[in-house]
N, C-alpha and C positions, 0 to 999 in steps of 0.2 A: 734334679729338681731340688731347690732349696726352699724350705718352709719357714716362714718368719714368725707365725703365731698360730695359736690353737684354732682360731677361726678358719684359717686356711686349711688346716688339717681336717677339721670337721667337714668342710665343703668337699675336699678330695675324697674323704671316706664315703660321704653320701653318694657321690657320683660313681664310685667304684664298687659300692656295696650292692649286690644283686637284690637283697631284701628291701633296701630303701627304694630302688628303682621300680619295684613292683607295687609300691604304694600308689593309690589313686591321688588325684589332686586334693580331694576332700580330706583324705587321711593326712596328707602333708599339712594342710591348713590347720586341722585339728591338732596335729603333732606340734605345730609351731605356736599355737595359742597358749597363753598362760591361763590356767583355770582360776579366774577370779570373779568375784561377784561384787558389784558396786551397790552400796545401800545408802539411802538418804533418810535421815531422821528428821521428821517434821515435828516441831514443838506443838504443844497443846494450843499455844497462842496462835501459831500459824494455822492450825486446823480450825480454830474458832474464828479466825479472821475471815475466812471464806464464807463460813456460815453467817457471820455478822453482816458482811457485805450483802448477802442475799436477803437476809431478813429486813435490812434497811431498805433495799431496793423494792421489796414487795410492799413495804409499809408506805412509801412515798412515791407519788407519780410525778417525776421531774418534768413531764410535759404538761402538767396541770397542777400547779402548786402555788400556794400563797407565800408571802414573805414570812408569816408566822410559822407555817408548816416547814418552810425551808430552815428556819431557826432551829426547830426541833430536829430536823434531819441532820443538820450540821453538828448539833450537840451530840446526837447519837454517834456520828462518825468520829468526833473528837474523843468522846468518852470511851469508845472502843479502840482508841489509838489507831484508827484507820487512815486518818489524815493529820497533817500538821496544823498548828495554830495559824501559820501563814496562809495555808490553803483555805482554812475556815474564814479568814478575813476576806479573801478574794471571792469566796462563795457568798458571803453575807452582804456584800456591797449592794445597796439598792440600785435598781435600774433608773430611778428618778427621785428627786427630792420630795415629790408629792405622791409617792406611791402609797396606795391604801394597803395596809398589811394583810387584809383579808381577801383582796382581789386575787384570783388565781390567774396564772400566766404560764407560758411555756418557757421554763428555765433553760432547757437545753438549747432552744433556738436563741434565747437572749444571750447565753454565754457564747454561742457561735458568733453572733453579731458583735459582741464585745471583743472577742479574739480578732475577728476580721478588722474591726476598727483600730485595735491596738497595732496591728501590722500595717494597715494603710496609713495611719497617722504618724508612723515612725517612732513609736514608743521604744524605750530602751530594750535591749535583749532580755534583761532581767524581768522587766514588766511583762513582756510578751511571754516569757517562759512561765511566769506565775499565773498568767491568765490562761495559758494553754493547759497547765496542770489542773486548774479549776474546771476548765471545759472537759478534760479527760475524766475527771471524777464524776461529773454529771453524766457524761456519755457512758461510763462504766455502769453506773446505777441504772440507766435506761436499758442497757443491754441485758443486765441481770434480771430486770423486771419482766422481760419477755419470756 
């Protein structure tokens, strides 16, 4: 028998060694595993972001919100660096030119209709993506408020 490398030598040794053959499968698995631990460091900003999302979600009811309240909500999101300025523009777009800023409405449903309309009317992929991002932000706030 001709052995080309040490990997072959190790395999031959393992199959011929009585002590190795007596190991259970669990022992072999443990023997072959490298003992490492993965860690993830989350910055204070990352930890605060989750808390900020939840606080904003509790403060504003996206299914019953006025345009003025939505302005406050979007300002909170931007100030806490939770959304981009582009997302804020898509969120702040009024549903109509004659909208009373104090009348409450269902923003989540309005955004869903806006997204459906963008898709149905053949808007550009960029426009659809931005509208979808805005919808996802509102949906996330709704889910966090429950």
